[in-house]
C-alpha positions as CSV (number, residue, x, y, z in Angstrom):
1,M,16.6,-3.4,5.2
2,S,15.9,-7.0,5.4
3,A,16.1,-9.4,8.7
4,P,19.2,-11.3,8.9
5,H,19.0,-14.6,7.8
6,G,21.3,-17.6,8.0
7,P,22.5,-20.1,10.7
8,A,21.5,-19.1,14.3
9,S,23.9,-17.1,16.1
10,G,25.3,-20.1,18.3
11,S,26.7,-22.0,15.4
12,L,28.9,-18.8,14.4
13,S,32.7,-18.7,14.4
14,P,34.0,-15.5,15.9
15,R,35.2,-14.1,12.9
16,A,31.2,-14.8,11.2
17,W,29.7,-13.3,14.1
18,W,31.9,-10.0,13.5
19,A,31.1,-10.4,9.8
20,R,27.2,-10.6,10.5
21,R,27.0,-6.7,12.2
22,S,25.0,-5.5,9.4
23,P,25.0,-2.1,8.3
24,E,21.3,-1.9,9.5
25,A,22.9,-1.8,13.0
26,G,23.7,2.0,11.8
27,A,20.3,2.8,13.0
28,A,21.2,1.8,16.6
29,V,23.9,4.9,16.9
30,L,21.0,6.9,15.3
31,A,18.4,6.1,17.9
32,T,21.3,6.9,20.6
33,G,22.6,10.0,19.0
34,I,19.0,11.3,18.3
35,L,17.9,10.3,22.3
36,S,20.7,12.5,23.2
37,V,19.6,15.5,21.2
38,G,15.9,14.9,22.3
39,L,17.4,14.9,26.0
40,R,19.4,18.1,25.3
41,L,16.3,19.8,24.4
42,T,14.5,18.9,27.1
43,G,17.3,19.9,29.7
44,H,18.5,16.4,30.7
45,E,22.2,17.3,30.1
46,V,23.8,14.4,31.9
47,L,21.5,12.0,30.2
48,S,22.1,13.5,26.6
49,L,25.9,13.3,27.1
50,I,25.1,9.6,28.4
51,A,23.5,8.8,25.5
52,L,25.9,10.5,23.3
53,V,29.0,8.9,24.7
54,L,26.9,5.5,24.0
55,A,26.2,6.3,20.6
56,C,30.0,7.6,20.0
57,G,31.5,4.2,20.9
58,A,28.8,2.3,19.2
59,W,29.7,4.7,16.1
60,L,33.4,3.6,16.4
61,V,32.5,0.1,16.4
62,L,30.6,0.4,12.8
63,A,33.2,2.4,11.5
64,A,35.9,-0.6,12.2
65,R,33.6,-3.0,10.6
66,F,33.1,-0.4,7.9
67,V,37.1,0.0,7.2
68,T,38.4,-3.7,8.2
69,G,35.5,-4.8,5.2
70,L,36.7,-2.1,2.9
71,L,40.2,-3.2,3.4
72,W,39.8,-7.2,3.7
73,D,36.4,-8.3,2.1
74,R,35.6,-6.3,-0.5
75,A,33.1,-8.3,-1.9
76,R,31.2,-8.3,1.0
77,W,31.6,-4.5,1.3
78,M,30.3,-3.9,-1.8
79,A,27.0,-6.4,-1.5
80,A,26.7,-4.4,2.0
81,A,26.6,-1.1,0.4
82,R,24.0,-1.5,-1.8
83,V,21.3,-2.4,0.8
84,P,19.4,0.8,2.2
85,G,20.9,0.0,5.9
86,A,24.0,1.3,4.7
87,L,22.7,5.0,4.2
88,T,22.4,4.5,8.4
89,A,26.0,5.1,8.3
90,V,25.5,8.6,7.0
91,A,22.3,9.7,8.8
92,A,24.1,8.5,12.3
93,T,27.3,10.3,11.3
94,A,25.0,13.6,10.6
95,V,23.1,13.3,13.7
96,L,26.2,13.1,16.0
97,G,27.7,16.2,14.1
98,T,24.4,18.0,15.1
99,R,25.1,16.9,18.8
100,F,28.7,18.0,18.8
101,S,27.6,21.3,17.4
102,D,25.2,21.8,20.2
103,L,28.1,21.5,22.5
104,G,30.0,24.1,20.5
105,R,32.7,21.4,19.1
106,H,32.1,23.0,15.5
107,L,35.2,22.0,14.4
108,L,34.5,18.4,15.1
109,A,30.9,18.8,13.7
110,D,32.4,20.1,10.7
111,A,34.8,16.8,10.3
112,L,31.6,14.6,10.6
113,L,29.7,16.7,7.7
114,A,32.9,16.2,5.7
115,L,32.6,12.9,6.2
116,A,28.6,12.3,6.0
117,A,28.7,14.1,2.7
118,A,31.7,12.3,1.1
119,L,29.8,9.2,2.2
120,W,26.3,10.3,1.0
121,P,26.2,10.7,-3.2
122,A,28.3,6.9,-3.7
123,L,25.7,4.9,-1.3
124,L,22.9,6.9,-2.0
125,I,23.3,6.1,-6.2
126,D,23.9,2.1,-5.4
127,V,21.2,2.3,-3.1
128,V,18.9,4.0,-5.4
129,R,20.0,2.0,-8.6
130,H,18.6,-1.2,-6.8
131,W,15.1,0.3,-5.9
132,R,12.3,-1.6,-7.3
133,R,8.6,-0.4,-8.2
134,R,6.6,-1.5,-4.7
135,G,7.6,-4.5,-2.7
136,M,9.8,-2.6,-0.7
137,S,10.5,-2.5,2.9
138,G,10.9,0.7,4.9
139,G,14.4,0.7,4.7
140,V,13.6,2.7,1.1
141,F,12.8,5.8,3.0
142,L,16.3,6.2,4.7
143,A,17.5,7.6,1.0
144,C,15.7,10.6,2.5
145,V,17.2,10.1,6.2
146,A,20.4,10.3,5.0
147,T,19.8,13.3,2.8
148,Q,17.6,15.3,5.5
149,G,20.4,14.3,8.1
150,L,22.8,15.9,6.1
151,A,20.3,19.4,5.8
152,A,20.1,19.4,9.6
153,L,23.6,19.4,10.6
154,S,24.1,22.1,7.4
155,G,21.7,24.0,8.9
156,T,22.7,23.6,12.8
157,L,26.3,24.6,11.6
158,A,25.1,27.5,9.3
159,G,23.4,29.1,12.3
160,A,26.5,28.3,14.7
161,Q,28.8,29.7,12.6
162,T,26.9,32.0,10.1
163,A,27.6,30.6,7.4
164,A,25.0,31.9,4.4
165,W,26.3,29.1,1.9
166,L,25.6,26.1,4.5
167,A,22.3,27.6,4.7
168,Y,21.7,27.5,0.9
169,T,23.3,24.2,0.9
170,A,20.5,23.0,3.5
171,L,17.8,24.4,1.6
172,V,18.8,22.5,-1.3
173,L,19.1,18.9,0.8
174,F,15.8,19.8,2.6
175,W,13.6,19.5,-0.9
176,G,16.1,17.1,-2.4
177,G,15.4,15.0,0.5
178,L,11.3,15.6,0.3
179,V,11.6,14.5,-3.4
180,L,13.5,11.0,-2.6
181,Y,10.7,10.6,0.2
182,C,7.8,10.8,-2.5
183,V,9.8,8.1,-4.7
184,A,10.6,6.2,-2.0
185,L,6.7,6.1,-0.9
186,A,5.6,4.8,-4.6
187,C,8.3,2.1,-3.8
188,F,6.9,1.3,-0.3
189,D,5.2,-2.2,0.5
190,L,2.0,-0.7,3.0
191,R,1.7,-4.6,3.6
192,Q,5.0,-3.9,5.5
193,L,2.9,-1.9,8.2
194,F,1.7,-5.5,9.4
195,E,4.6,-7.5,8.7
196,G,7.5,-5.5,8.9
197,A,10.3,-6.3,11.4
198,G,11.1,-3.0,12.5
199,D,11.9,-0.9,9.6
200,Q,8.5,-0.1,8.7
201,W,8.5,3.1,11.1
202,V,11.0,5.0,9.0
203,A,8.1,5.9,6.7
204,G,7.3,8.2,9.6
205,G,11.0,8.9,10.8
206,A,12.0,10.1,7.4
207,L,9.3,12.6,7.7
208,A,10.2,13.7,11.5
209,I,13.8,14.1,10.7
210,S,12.7,16.5,7.4
211,A,10.7,18.6,9.9
212,L,13.8,18.7,12.1
213,A,15.9,19.9,9.1
214,G,13.1,22.3,8.9
215,S,13.6,23.8,11.9
216,T,17.3,24.5,11.6
217,L,16.6,26.5,8.7
218,L,14.2,28.7,10.3
219,A,16.5,28.5,13.2
220,A,19.6,30.0,11.6
221,D,17.1,32.9,10.0
222,D,17.1,33.9,13.3
223,T,20.9,34.6,13.8
224,R,22.6,37.3,12.2
225,L,22.0,35.8,8.9
226,H,18.6,37.0,7.4
227,L,18.1,34.1,5.3
228,W,14.7,34.2,4.1
229,N,12.2,37.2,3.3
230,D,8.7,37.0,4.8
231,D,7.2,34.9,1.8
232,D,10.3,32.5,1.9
233,R,9.9,32.1,5.7
234,G,6.1,31.5,5.8
235,V,6.3,28.7,3.3
236,L,9.3,27.0,5.2
237,R,7.6,27.1,8.4
238,A,4.3,26.0,6.6
239,V,5.9,22.9,5.2
240,T,7.8,22.1,8.5
241,V,4.8,22.2,10.6
242,A,3.1,20.1,7.8
243,L,5.8,17.7,7.6
244,L,5.8,17.5,11.7
245,V,2.1,16.7,11.6
246,L,2.4,14.4,8.8
247,A,5.0,12.6,10.9
248,G,2.8,12.3,13.9
249,A,0.1,10.7,11.6
250,W,2.1,8.2,10.4
251,Y,3.1,7.4,14.1
252,V,-0.3,6.9,14.9
253,V,-0.7,4.7,11.8
254,L,2.5,2.6,12.9
255,A,1.3,2.5,16.5
256,V,-1.9,1.0,15.8
257,A,-0.8,-1.7,13.5
258,E,2.1,-2.8,15.7
259,A,-1.3,-3.1,18.4
260,V,-3.0,-5.1,15.8
261,R,-0.3,-7.3,15.1
262,P,2.2,-7.3,17.7
263,R,5.7,-8.7,16.9
264,P,7.3,-8.6,20.4
265,R,10.4,-10.6,19.4
266,Y,13.8,-8.8,19.2
267,D,15.2,-8.3,15.6
268,V,17.9,-5.9,14.7
269,L,15.4,-4.0,12.4
270,R,13.9,-2.8,16.0
271,W,16.8,-0.1,16.3
272,A,14.8,1.6,12.6
273,T,11.9,1.6,15.2
274,V,13.5,3.6,18.2
275,F,15.1,6.3,15.7
276,P,11.6,7.3,14.4
277,L,10.5,7.3,17.9
278,G,13.1,9.5,19.2
279,M,13.3,11.7,16.1
280,T,9.6,12.4,16.2
281,A,10.5,13.7,19.9
282,A,13.1,16.0,19.0
283,A,11.5,17.3,16.0
284,T,8.7,18.2,17.9
285,L,10.4,20.1,20.7
286,A,12.6,21.3,17.7
287,V,9.9,23.0,15.8
288,G,8.1,24.2,19.1
289,S,11.1,26.2,19.2
290,A,12.1,27.3,15.8
291,A,8.5,27.8,14.6
292,R,7.2,29.5,17.7
293,L,4.7,26.9,19.1
294,P,5.9,26.5,22.7
295,W,2.6,24.1,23.4
296,L,4.5,21.7,21.3
297,R,6.8,21.2,24.0
298,G,4.7,19.1,26.0
299,P,3.8,16.7,23.4
300,G,7.4,16.5,22.9
301,Q,8.2,15.5,26.3
302,V,5.8,12.5,26.4
303,L,7.3,11.5,23.3
304,L,10.8,11.3,24.3
305,W,10.2,9.5,27.3
306,I,8.2,7.0,25.0
307,A,11.4,6.6,22.9
308,V,14.0,6.4,26.1
309,A,11.7,3.2,27.0
310,G,12.0,1.8,23.4
311,W,15.2,1.9,23.3
312,L,15.7,0.5,26.6
313,A,13.6,-2.0,25.6
314,V,15.3,-3.3,22.4
315,A,18.9,-2.4,24.1
316,V,17.8,-5.4,26.4
317,G,16.8,-7.4,23.4
318,A,20.4,-6.7,21.9
319,A,22.2,-7.5,25.0
320,R,20.5,-11.2,25.5
321,R,21.1,-11.8,22.0
322,C,24.6,-10.8,22.1
323,A,25.2,-12.8,25.1
324,G,23.7,-15.8,23.5
325,G,25.8,-15.5,20.4
326,R,28.9,-15.0,22.3
327,A,28.0,-18.3,24.3
328,G,27.5,-20.3,21.4
329,I,30.6,-19.1,19.8
330,R,33.0,-20.3,23.1
331,S,30.8,-23.7,22.6
332,T,31.9,-23.9,18.7
333,A,35.6,-23.0,20.0
334,R,35.9,-26.1,23.0
335,R,34.2,-28.6,20.7
């Protein structure tokens, strides 16, 4: 993921303004969707539904951009599909599916799982082919995020629908996502901690969604499925808790780096800061429930409201940028 380049938004034509809605903006859908999940876990159902409506609206806009680009601007679409940010489409779709499953809308969740699963291999292969050793931004971890998003949705549906095959599929995706994380870490440029425009936070967010996926596998075993024996469950529980601890460690490191070198100016990549904040909160709450660690609920609630504050701050920045861009478009049109 990289910051947008080119002329200022005020000089864009309406068509160019629409074309520059980059795939990284899918992080906004992901951030809002995971806040909806976290708010549900804390009992704030009305706020959760409001966040879900906003996430769905943004998802539909991005889906329209995806389809129109595929049909009428194939070259630009193919170029966009190669950047790591394209994988936010998979992760965001999976997170929305998880939330709809929580609402009992399993058919819709199944459809979103099918869509995310169809997009995942093509986008993942194209993105990974363009990885390079070292020197990459935090977007490199989106390969793990997308994979674990599928694992989390599959695990959630496995428990809801008593489908063992979905649980085993989720388990394969879970371990595969961890392998992708290790490879991505070798490609990540640690200087991004102090230089990144926002997506450096995905380094921690990828571990948080991995912990969330692990919690869904633990929860699925608590249903009538009885998937794992005591040893398997013990290993899965230990790995899930360890992932949450590592995600928390990244959270502290990234927060300190932000304090040492503040970057307050709005960038679309700041949505890639918000979703790890929300993901860490949701993972803390989910792991606390699935691993029977009730004391995690308090820290999870604190982290959730930090994520809500971050979402509001970035949303205000996005609204100002959008208003400035539209004003520039009207000015250009009058000339």
